C-alpha positions in Angstrom: -6.2 14.6 -2.5 -4.7 14.3 -5.9 -7.1 15.9 -8.3 -7.3 14.9 -12.0 -4.2 16.0 -13.8 -2.8 17.5 -10.6 0.9 16.5 -10.0 3.0 17.0 -6.9 6.5 17.6 -8.4 6.7 20.3 -11.2 10.3 19.5 -12.0 9.2 16.1 -13.3 6.7 17.6 -15.8 8.8 17.3 -18.9 9.7 13.7 -18.3 6.3 12.7 -16.8 8.1 10.9 -14.0 6.0 11.6 -10.9 5.9 10.0 -7.5 4.1 10.6 -4.2 7.2 11.8 -2.3 6.5 15.3 -0.9 2.8 14.8 -0.5 1.0 14.9 2.8 -0.2 11.4 3.3 -3.1 12.5 5.5 -4.4 15.4 3.4 -4.3 13.3 0.2 -6.5 10.6 1.8 -10.1 11.8 2.2 -11.1 8.2 3.1 -9.1 8.1 6.4 -10.7 11.4 7.4 -14.1 10.0 6.5 -13.6 6.8 8.6 -12.3 8.7 11.6 -15.3 11.0 11.5 -17.5 8.0 11.3 -16.0 6.2 14.3 -15.0 8.9 16.7 -16.7 12.0 18.0 -16.4 15.3 16.2 -14.6 16.7 19.2 -12.0 14.0 19.1 -11.6 14.4 15.4 -11.0 18.1 15.6 -8.4 17.5 18.3 -6.6 14.7 16.4 -6.8 16.4 13.0 -3.7 18.7 13.4 -1.7 15.8 14.8 -2.5 13.5 11.9 -1.8 16.4 9.5 1.6 16.8 11.0 2.4 13.1 10.8 1.1 13.0 7.2 3.5 15.8 6.3 6.5 14.2 8.1 5.7 10.7 6.6 5.4 12.0 3.0 8.7 13.9 3.2 11.2 13.1 6.0 10.2 9.6 6.9 9.9 8.6 3.2 13.4 9.9 2.5 15.0 8.3 5.6 13.3 5.0 4.9 14.8 4.9 1.4 18.3 5.5 2.7 17.9 3.0 5.6 16.7 0.4 3.2 19.8 0.8 1.1 22.1 0.6 4.1 21.0 -2.4 6.2 22.4 -2.9 9.8 25.7 -4.7 10.4 26.6 -7.1 13.2 29.8 -6.2 15.2 30.4 -9.3 17.2 33.7 -8.3 18.8 35.4 -5.1 19.8 39.0 -4.3 19.1 40.1 -6.1 22.3 38.5 -9.3 21.1 35.7 -9.0 23.6 32.2 -10.2 22.4 29.9 -7.2 22.3 26.9 -8.3 20.1 26.5 -4.8 18.8 24.1 -4.1 15.9 25.3 -1.0 14.0 22.4 0.9 12.3 22.6 3.5 9.6 22.0 7.1 10.9 18.8 7.2 8.8 17.3 4.3 10.8 18.2 5.9 14.1 16.5 9.1 13.0 13.4 7.0 12.1 13.4 5.6 15.6 13.5 9.1 17.0 10.4 10.1 14.9 8.5 6.9 15.6 9.2 6.2 19.2 10.0 9.8 20.3 8.3 12.5 18.3 5.0 10.7 17.7 5.2 8.1 20.5 3.7 5.4 18.4 4.7 2.5 20.7 3.6 4.4 23.8 0.4 6.1 22.8 -2.0 3.4 23.9 -0.3 2.9 27.3 -0.3 6.2 29.0 -1.6 9.7 28.9 0.4 12.7 27.7 1.7 11.3 24.4 1.3 14.2 21.9 -0.3 16.0 24.8 -3.3 13.7 24.5 -5.2 13.7 27.9 -5.7 9.9 28.0 -4.2 6.8 26.3 -5.2 6.8 22.6 -8.1 4.5 21.6 -7.1 1.9 19.1 -9.1 3.6 16.4 -7.0 6.8 16.8 -3.8 4.9 17.4 -4.0 2.9 14.2 -4.8 6.0 12.2 -1.3 7.2 13.1 0.3 3.8 12.3 -1.6 3.7 9.0 0.0 7.0 7.9 3.5 6.1 9.2 3.6 2.7 7.6 2.9 4.2 4.1 6.4 5.6 4.3 8.3 3.2 6.6 7.1 -0.4 7.1 10.2 -2.0 8.7 10.4 0.0 11.9 6.7 -0.8 12.6 7.8 -4.3 13.5 10.0 -3.4 16.5 7.6 -0.7 17.5 4.7 -3.2 17.4 6.7 -5.7 19.5 7.6 -3.0 22.0 4.0 -2.0 22.2 2.9 -5.6 22.7 5.6 -6.3 25.2 4.4 -3.4 27.3 0.9 -4.8 27.2 2.0 -8.3 28.2 4.0 -6.9 31.2 1.0 -4.8 32.2 -1.2 -7.8 32.2 1.0 -10.5 33.6 4.3 -9.3 35.1 5.1 -8.9 38.8 5.1 -5.5 40.4 8.9 -5.4 40.4 9.2 -6.2 36.7 6.5 -3.6 35.8 8.2 -0.9 37.9 11.6 -1.6 36.3 10.7 -2.1 32.7 7.4 -0.5 31.8 8.6 3.2 32.2 11.4 2.4 29.7 9.2 0.7 27.1 6.6 3.5 27.2 9.0 6.4 27.3 9.2 8.9 24.4 12.5 10.2 25.7 15.1 8.5 23.5 17.8 8.7 26.2 15.6 6.5 28.4 13.6 4.5 25.9 14.1 0.8 25.5 12.7 -1.5 22.8 11.5 -5.1 23.0 11.6 -8.2 21.0 9.6 -11.5 21.1 11.8 -14.5 20.5 9.7 -17.6 19.7 10.7 -19.3 16.5 13.2 -22.2 16.4 14.6 -24.2 13.5 12.7 -27.3 14.1 9.4 -25.7 15.1 8.5 -22.7 12.9 4.8 -22.2 13.3 4.7 -25.3 15.5 5.9 -23.6 18.6 5.1 -26.6 20.7 8.2 -28.3 19.2 10.5 -25.7 20.7 13.5 -27.0 22.6 15.1 -23.9 24.3 15.2 -24.8 28.0 15.2 -22.9 31.3 16.9 -23.9 34.5 16.1 -22.2 37.8 19.1 -20.7 39.7 18.1 -18.8 42.8 15.8 -15.9 42.1 16.2 -16.2 38.3 16.4 -18.7 35.5 19.1 -19.5 33.0 18.0 -19.8 29.4 19.8 -22.3 27.1 19.4 -23.0 23.4 19.0 -21.5 19.9 16.3 -19.2 18.5 16.2 -19.1 14.7 14.4 -16.0 13.9 14.5 -13.0 16.3 13.2 -9.7 14.8 14.5 -6.6 16.5 17.4 -8.7 17.6 19.1 -5.7 19.2 16.2 -5.1 21.6 16.9 -4.1 25.2 14.7 -6.8 26.5 13.3 -9.9 24.8 10.2 -12.0 25.8 11.4 -15.6 25.3 9.4 -18.8 25.3 11.5 -21.6 26.9 10.7 -25.0 28.5 11.5 -25.2 32.2 13.3 -28.4 33.2 10.8 -31.2 33.7 7.9 -29.4 32.0 5.6 -31.2 29.7 6.1 -31.4 26.0 4.1 -29.2 23.6 3.1 -25.6 23.8 1.5 -26.0 27.2 4.9 -26.8 28.7 6.4 -23.4 27.6 7.0 -20.6 30.0 7.6 -16.9 29.2 10.8 -15.2 30.4 12.0 -11.6 30.2 15.6 -11.7 29.1 17.4 -8.3 29.4 20.2 -7.5 27.0 22.3 -6.2 29.9 22.6 -7.3 33.5 22.5 -5.0 36.6 26.3 -4.6 36.5 26.2 -3.4 32.9 27.6 -6.6 31.4 26.1 -8.2 28.4 23.7 -11.1 29.2 24.9 -14.6 28.3 23.6 -14.9 24.8 25.2 -14.2 21.4 23.9 -13.0 18.1 25.2 -15.5 15.6 24.4 -13.6 12.5 21.8 -11.2 11.0 19.3 -12.5 8.5 19.8 -11.4 4.9 16.1 -10.7 4.3 14.1 -10.2 1.1 12.4 -7.1 2.6 12.3 -5.0 5.8 16.1 -4.7 5.3 16.7 -1.8 7.6 15.4 -3.6 10.7 17.7 -6.2 12.2 16.5 -9.8 12.5 19.0 -12.4 13.7 19.8 -15.9 15.1 20.5 -16.1 18.8 22.1 -18.6 21.0 21.3 -18.5 24.8 24.2 -19.7 26.9 22.8 -19.5 30.4 21.3 -16.1 29.9 19.6 -14.6 33.0 15.8 -14.6 32.6 12.8 -13.7 34.8 9.5 -15.5 34.7 6.6 -13.4 33.5 3.2 -14.3 34.8 2.2 -17.9 35.5 5.0 -20.3 34.6 2.5 -22.8 33.3 0.8 -20.4 30.9 3.7 -18.9 29.0 2.4 -19.7 25.5 -1.1 -18.7 26.4 0.1 -15.4 27.7 2.2 -14.7 24.6 -0.8 -15.7 22.4 -3.0 -13.2 24.3 -1.4 -10.6 22.1 -2.4 -12.4 18.9 -5.4 -10.2 18.2 -3.3 -7.0 18.7 -0.4 -8.3 16.6 -2.6 -9.5 13.8 -4.6 -6.3 13.6 -1.3 -4.3 13.7 0.0 -6.5 10.9 -3.1 -5.9 8.8 -2.9 -2.1 9.4 0.6 -2.0 8.0 -0.3 -4.1 5.0 -3.3 -1.9 4.3 -0.9 1.0 4.5 1.2 -0.5 1.8 -1.9 -0.9 -0.4 -2.8 2.7 0.2 0.8 3.9 -0.7 0.8 1.7 -3.8 -2.6 3.1 -4.9 -1.4 6.7 -4.3 1.8 6.1 -6.3 -0.3 4.6 -9.2 -2.6 7.6 -9.3 0.2 10.1 -9.3 2.2 8.1 -11.9 -0.6 7.5 -14.3 -2.0 11.0 -14.1 1.4 12.5 -14.7 2.4 10.5 -17.7 1.2 10.4 -21.3 1.3 7.4 -23.7 -0.2 6.8 -27.1 -1.4 10.4 -27.2 -3.4 10.2 -23.9 -2.9 10.6 -20.2 -2.0 7.2 -19.0 -4.9 7.2 -16.5 -7.4 7.6 -19.3 -6.5 4.4 -21.0 -9.2 1.8 -20.5 -7.1 -1.1 -19.0 -5.2 1.4 -16.8 -8.5 2.7 -15.5 -9.6 -0.9 -14.7 -6.4 -1.4 -12.8 -6.6 1.8 -10.8 -10.2 1.1 -9.9 -9.4 -2.4 -8.7 -6.7 -1.0 -6.4 -9.1 1.6 -5.1 -11.6 -1.0 -4.2 -9.1 -3.2 -2.4 -7.6 -0.2 -0.6 -10.8 1.3 0.7 -12.2 -2.1 1.7 -9.1 -2.9 3.7 -9.2 0.5 5.4 -12.9 -0.1 6.3 -11.9 -3.5 7.8 -9.0 -2.2 9.9 -10.9 0.8 11.3 -14.0 -1.3 12.1 -11.9 -4.0 13.8 -10.1 -1.3 15.8 -13.5 -0.1 17.0 -14.5 -3.6 18.0 -11.2 -4.0 19.8 -11.9 -0.9 21.8 -15.3 -2.3 22.7 -13.7 -5.6 23.7 -11.2 -3.7 25.9 -14.2 -2.1 27.6 -15.7 -5.4 28.6 -18.1 -6.2 25.7 -18.1 -10.0 25.5 -19.8 -10.1 22.1 -17.2 -7.7 20.7 -14.5 -10.0 22.2 -16.1 -13.0 20.3 -16.3 -11.0 17.0 -12.7 -9.9 17.4 -11.6 -13.5 17.8 -12.6 -14.1 14.1 -12.0 -10.7 12.7 -8.3 -10.6 13.3 -7.4 -13.8 11.4 -9.8 -12.7 8.6 -7.8 -9.4 8.3 -4.4 -11.0 8.7 -5.2 -13.7 6.2 -6.7 -11.6 3.5 -5.3 -8.1 3.7 -1.7 -9.2 4.2 -1.9 -11.6 1.2 -3.7 -9.1 -1.0 -1.1 -6.5 -0.3 1.4 -8.6 -2.3 -0.9 -8.3 -5.3 -1.6 -4.6 -5.0 2.0 -3.6 -4.5 3.0 -5.7 -7.5 0.2 -4.1 -9.7 1.5 -0.7 -8.7 5.0 -1.7 -9.7 3.7 -2.7 -13.1 1.6 0.5 -13.5 4.8 2.5 -13.1 6.4 0.4 -15.8 10.2 0.0 -16.0 10.8 2.7 -13.3 8.7 0.6 -10.9 11.3 -2.1 -11.1 14.2 0.2 -10.3 15.3 0.6 -6.7 15.5 4.4 -7.0 11.7 4.3 -6.8 9.6 3.2 -3.9 7.8 0.3 -5.6 10.5 -2.4 -5.1 10.6 -1.7 -1.4 6.8 -1.9 -1.2 6.7 -5.2 -3.0 9.5 -6.7 -0.8 8.0 -5.5 2.4 4.5 -6.7 1.5 5.7 -10.3 1.5 6.4 -10.3 5.2 2.8 -9.6 6.3 1.4 -13.0 5.2 4.3 -14.9 6.8 5.0 -13.2 10.1 2.6 -14.0 13.0 1.2 -17.0 11.2 1.1 -17.9 7.5 -2.1 -17.6 5.4 -2.6 -21.4 5.9 -2.3 -21.0 9.7 -4.7 -18.1 10.0 -7.3 -19.5 7.6 -7.4 -22.7 9.8 -7.7 -20.4 12.8 -10.9 -18.9 11.2 -12.4 -22.4 11.2 -11.2 -23.0 14.8 -12.9 -19.7 15.9 -16.1 -21.0 14.3 -15.9 -24.5 15.8 -14.7 -23.8 19.3 -15.9 -20.3 20.2 -18.9 -19.8 17.9 -17.3 -16.5 16.9 -18.6 -16.7 13.3 -22.3 -16.7 14.5 -21.6 -13.7 16.7 -20.0 -11.8 13.8 -22.9 -12.5 11.5 -25.4 -11.5 14.1 -23.7 -8.2 14.5 -23.7 -7.8 10.7 -27.4 -8.4 10.5 -28.1 -5.9 13.3 -26.0 -3.3 11.5 -27.7 -3.7 8.2 -31.3 -3.8 9.5 -33.3 -0.6 9.2 -31.4 1.2 6.5 -33.2 4.5 5.8 -32.2 5.0 2.2 -34.1 3.1 -0.4 -31.0 2.1 -2.3 -29.0 1.0 0.7 -32.1 -0.9 2.0 -32.3 -2.8 -1.3 -28.5 -3.5 -1.2 -28.7 -4.7 2.4 -31.1 -7.5 1.3 -28.5 -8.7 -1.2 -25.8 -8.8 1.4 -28.0 -10.5 4.0 -28.9 -13.2 1.5 -25.2 -13.9 1.0 -24.8 -13.9 4.8 -27.4 -16.7 4.9 -25.3 -18.7 2.6 -22.2 -18.2 4.7 -24.2 -19.0 7.8 -25.2 -22.4 6.4 -21.6 -23.1 5.5 -20.6 -22.3 9.1 -23.1 -24.8 10.4 -21.5 -27.5 8.4 -18.0 -26.4 9.6 -19.2 -26.5 13.2 -20.9 -29.9 12.9 -18.4 -31.7 10.8 -14.7 -32.0 11.4 -14.1 -33.1 7.8 -10.8 -32.4 6.2 -12.6 -31.1 3.2 -13.5 -28.0 5.2 -9.7 -27.5 5.9 -8.9 -27.9 2.2 -11.3 -25.0 1.5 -10.3 -22.9 4.5 -8.6 -20.1 2.5 -11.5 -19.8 0.1 -13.9 -19.7 2.9 -11.9 -17.1 4.7 -11.9 -14.9 1.6 -15.7 -15.2 1.3 -16.2 -14.1 4.9 -13.8 -11.2 4.4 -15.6 -9.9 1.4 -19.0 -10.3 3.1 -17.9 -8.3 6.1 -16.1 -5.7 4.0 -19.2 -5.2 1.9 -21.4 -4.7 4.9 -19.0 -2.0 6.2 -19.0 -0.2 2.9 -22.8 -0.3 2.9 -22.9 1.3 6.4 -20.5 3.9 5.3 -22.6 4.5 2.2 -25.7 5.1 4.3 -23.8 7.6 6.4 -22.4 9.4 3.4 -25.8 9.7 1.7 -27.3 11.0 4.9 -24.6 13.6 5.6 -23.5 14.6 2.1 -26.1 13.3 -0.3 -23.3 11.6 -2.1 -23.6 8.0 -3.5 -19.9 7.5 -4.0 -19.5 4.8 -1.3 -22.6 3.0 -2.6 -21.1 3.0 -6.1 -18.0 1.4 -4.7 -19.9 -1.2 -2.8 -22.0 -2.3 -5.8 -18.8 -2.8 -7.8 -17.2 -4.6 -4.8 -20.3 -6.9 -4.6 -20.2 -7.5 -8.3 -16.5 -8.4 -8.4 -16.0 -10.3 -5.2 -19.4 -11.8 -4.1 -21.9 -12.3 -6.9 -21.4 -11.0 -10.4 -24.3 -9.6 -12.5 -25.2 -11.2 -15.8 -24.1 -8.1 -17.7 -20.6 -7.1 -16.7 -20.3 -4.6 -19.6 -22.6 -2.2 -17.7 -20.2 -2.2 -14.7 -17.2 -1.8 -17.0 -18.8 1.2 -18.7 -19.6 2.8 -15.3 -15.9 2.5 -14.2 -14.8 4.3 -17.4 -17.3 7.0 -17.0 -17.0 7.7 -13.2 -13.5 6.7 -12.2 -12.1 10.2 -11.9 -15.1 11.4 -10.0 -14.6 8.5 -7.5 -10.9 9.0 -7.2 -11.3 12.8 -6.5 -14.1 12.2 -4.0 -16.6 14.2 -6.0 -20.4 13.5 -6.1 -21.9 10.4 -7.6 -25.7 10.9 -8.3 -28.3 8.4 -7.2 -29.4 7.5 -10.7 -25.9 6.0 -11.3 -26.3 3.5 -8.5 -29.9 2.7 -9.5 -28.6 1.5 -12.9 -26.0 -0.8 -11.2 -28.3 -2.1 -8.5 -31.1 -3.5 -10.6 -29.0 -6.2 -12.5 -27.5 -7.3 -9.2 -31.0 -7.9 -7.8 -32.1 -9.8 -10.9 -29.0 -11.9 -11.5 -29.0 -15.7 -11.3 -28.1 -17.4 -8.0 -24.5 -18.5 -8.0 -24.1 -19.2 -4.3 
């Protein structure tokens, strides 16, 4: 961790221009170690610790440097070779290719949940462990996580739905960590006229013998240079809408080595994720093979929505963590107006707000990963909870990352606006999260859909009530009552949403989604606080929770008390030192006595 007045780069001492490059992103984050110890066995933690330490070091140094270079040197499309032959070649900068070697090969991030042996792990990694690796890697390089995630998801889709022949041919390639054998995947869905309304897609498929020919235009194809693409297309004669779409595997190259019949029209000139190639594609009779049931293509593709949304939230949470880390390093390493920048009152307020957002997001992604593991193991209640958790995370965390990265840019001041520093890249990349895989509007409406059609909200709140019942510590027990009271308010709102299909509920969907997110996040912070008090006798997490409750759920009548506690205890909280119980006692009492604003 970065202790008060500790700085990572002695050469910058005179100028006071510090950044987080060169730090170990795992060792400087006690929270990720805390959460792992909370969710996995001590034996698993001891085994994974050196692997995460290794990745933390590589991410904070080599990956961070490569990502900076790759961002400044985006890919180029080479449409034709010197003979005039169409080749559709995407030329990447050497830094990006090296990032691929580290992500796909050295750490096996796209393969680790599919087979044993990655990083010498005896089984496929659980999602809790898997996403701890992704959380560290994405703090240094966000863009590559997009094609890695699509490759990971494509392997899962093939495992679940593809024929034996397709599995045998493609799965070993997608899950290989040998870069001479490894293939990547893309998922091409979006068309000009459709956007989020995939049912309006017009790309068609015509059966020809043992395969299909794909015709038409795809407007936004991330990882456009992928070796295979999963493509949604409408077979001739199929019904309109999303139910008429089938899923096809379209290889880049045919059995004879020739390029398949599609062309990359151009690469997108994107605001962020610049080192990863997204493009526009025209299929001109490209060979494709049906994956799964031809009548359930869209449903099969959407079966990955929980995984892709959680992955997206993990990456956005990582951007928040990197932004917070940069802000701590920068503000503790610089002086202004005769004081260390981090000691100025408004700066302390900004740092604390970022800390709250970052730790709450981490709590949400690790908890959801655990629920996902339970769902994978056949727990039907976990499956229901997951159905509403993933849009909650996708909707709130990905949008909040825009704010946190922008605040970190401002904390660094003028340098934060300069491309030599990491902040502009963090800001640019953060904007993708709330657009890709469904905009905030789409996912907030999906939260309502999960409540109305699948009763997922009631299941989630029931689990919340179970988790908060029987708190052993007096302070956590009192706090649990506050959160459960708020859960009652949310529960009554959900009853109205379930019983009434009124458009007024849709208008308020984003606000309701945020309320649910804060409620669940608060419940998790409380559980963690109970654990921390029991194991370490430290009230740090409970201190954070009470502030989180005050800011995002129900404010106390006297905010000055909370502001004073931030000023007094911020450095202790940042450095993961001990908060005594009398500090939380002072904060808890006004929350219990405040007026009802629900």
